N, C-alpha and C positions, 0 to 999 in steps of 0.2 A: 246593892242595888245596883240596877242596871242604868248605864248613863241615858241620856236624855233623849240621843238619836237610837233608835231601834236597833238592840244587837239580833242579827238573823242569819241565818242561812238558807240558800236553796242550793240542794244537793243534788249534783247529778253523778258523774265520776270525777272525785278529784276537784270540783269547783266549790269553791269556798266564798262567799259573799260577807263577811264579817268585815264591819270597820276596822276592826284590828289586824286584819291579815299581812297588812304592808308595814305596819309600824314596827321599829326596832323596839329589842328590848333593852331596858335599862336596868341598871344594878337591882339586884333582888326581885328579879322576874326571869321569868322563862316561857316558853309556847306550849301549849298544850293543843295537839292534833288529835281531836274526836273524828272517830273511823267509826261508823254505822254500817254494820253487816249483816248480811243474810246466809244462812247455812241450809243443808238437809242433811241430816242424818250426818253431821260432822264435815261434810264436804261444801265448798263454795255454791250458793243457791246460783242456779242458772234457768232463767225464764224458759217457759215453753219447753222445757224437757221432762219426758215421762218420768214420773216419782209413783211410790205408792205409799198411801197413807197409812194410819194405824190400822185400818179395817179392810186394809188390802185393794181397796180401789184404786185404779189409776190416776193419777192427779196430773195436770199441766196448768201450771201457772203462769197466765200471760200477762198478768198486772200485779204490782204491788208499790204501793206509795204510803208513805204515812207521815204525821206530823208529830214533831216532840217539841215540848216547850218546858221552861224553866229548868236548863240542863244544869247541874252545879256539881262540882267537886267538893266532898266534903272531908276536912281533917282536923286536928285537934283543937285550931285556931278560930275555926269556922267555916263558912262555905264560900266558895267561889264562883260567880259566874262564868257559865262555857257558851250559854245560846239562850235566847229568849223565847225564838220559834224558829223552826227549820222544816222543811219539806225534803224528804228523802224518797228519792225513785229507786228504788232495789231491785225494779227491772232491768236496769241497766247497770247495775254494779253497785259498788259499795259510795256511800256518801261520806265527805268529809269537809271539816270545819276547823279552821285555826285561831286561837285567841291567846290574849297574852294573859297572864295571871301571876301571884306573887308565888316567890321559889316557897318550898316546903314540901311537907309528906302529907299526901292524902289517903285516906283510906276506902270510899265509896263514891259512888256517882247516883245522883238524885235526878229523877226526871219525869217529865208528864206525858203519858202517851195522849195525842189531840191536840188540840186548842184550846188554852187554859180560857174558862169561860168570859174573862172580859176581852178577851181579844177576838173570842168564838162571837162576840156579840157587835163586833165594830163594824163599821161600813167598809166593804172591801172596795169601794170605788177610789178611797183616799189612798191606796197602795200601788206605786208604780210598777210596772211589768219586771219581771226580775224579783221581786219580791215573793217571799213564800205565800203571804195572804192576798196576793194580788188576783183579781177574777181571771187574769190571761192563762191562770193554770189550770182552770176547770175545775177546782175542788168545792168550790161554794154551792151550798144548796140554796138557791133563791126562796124557795117554799118554806125551808124552816129557818129563814134567816140565819145562817150558820155554815159552818165548815164540814166536811167530811175528814173524818180523823184518819180512817184508815181504810186503804182502798185495795182490796184482795179480789182479783179476777180470775178465771180460768175455767179449764174444762175436766170433766171427769167420765169415769167408766165405771160401771161396776164390777166389769167382768176383769179381774186380776189379768188373765191371759188374753185379754183381746188384742187385735191389732189393727182392728179398720180404724175410719175416722171417728174422732172423739168429737161429739155434737153436743151434748148435755154441757149447759154452763153453770157454773157459779158466780155469785157476786155479790160479796160480803162487804157493805160501805158503813162503818160506824160513824156515829156521829151523835150531837146534840149534847148539851153539858152532863147529862148523866153517864154517857160514856168514856167523861175525861177520867184518867186514873194515875195518880203519882205513885212513883216505887222508888226504892233503893237497892242498888245493887253493891256487894261486897265487893272490894277488888282482891284477888286471889294473894296477891302480895303488895306491901304499899307502893304507892305512885309517889315516884319521887321526881320534883319538878327542879332543875337546876338552875343559877341565873343563866342567862343568855342561851339556853340550851333548848331543845323541842322534844318532847315526851308525847308518845304515842299511847293513844287509848281508846278501845275497841268495846264498842257497844253492840253485841250480834243478836240477833233474832234468830232463833232455830224454826224455821219455816215448816218444817216436819210436825213440830209442836202445835203448828195453829189449829189443830182439830181436836187436841185432846188436853186433859190435866190428870192430876193424881185422882180428881173427884169426878170429872165429867168426859164425857167423847161424844164428839160432835159427828152423827152421819150424814156427810154430804150429799149422799142421794135424798134425803129428805128435808135436809136443813141448809138449803143453798142459796137463799135471797134474803138481801136484808137492805133494805134502803131507806132506813130510819123509821118506818113503820114498825118492825119487830123488834121493839127495845128488849126484849126479854134475849131472843138470839143475839142480839148486837151484843148484850152485856156478857154472854156466854162466851162469843167469840173474843171479847176484848179481854178477859180474864185467862182465857188462851194466849193473845198476845203478849200481854205482859208477863206470865209466868214461862214465856220462852226465852225471855233475854238472859243473857249474862254479861259479865264485864271482865275483859282482860287486857 
């Protein structure tokens, strides 16, 4: 269970806003540092740089923010909470949160992409500036009474050899409870949390995979706008977002 005071993180570059960040560890407990990262074809993701998608379009990603909810480590003895809700801005680099958990061995990470339904329906005015659900973050859809879950913005060029100014834009903003998706990612090797030590865990989003899965390919030249009204496209992108993730 989460403590009465809301566990949360608002992550930019190495900024942690978890209540547990500055607490010392007691016997039998260790610290887990969760890194949320982005890559493009295995290399660190860099915003506004030229990339090529699976259909060989030139792509410039200018903005990438996303919410994660109910992040937990899962082990033989159960699940341990890392984060209830966090906003990660991968445009500026990896996001990091730090939390204390019981020492032990864990095998997977559970998470929800987006803001889980009960929090998504909450009143954003109750959250102070700096909280991931605060209206100051500009992520709340007033018209939909809910949050944008993933904000994926940029420019594209259908000419793979183009060199001129890239003007056509894409803006994929998923949201609404239908797009909230939970997933589990297995660790490639056991995650050992030792008493008094800090263990690093990385959840990576392969941004180049945001346009396709094994069963679907999204053509950004025709499917490039989603602001809550195009649920079919939002769900297709959500599937790509989730399937792009790996744990290491």
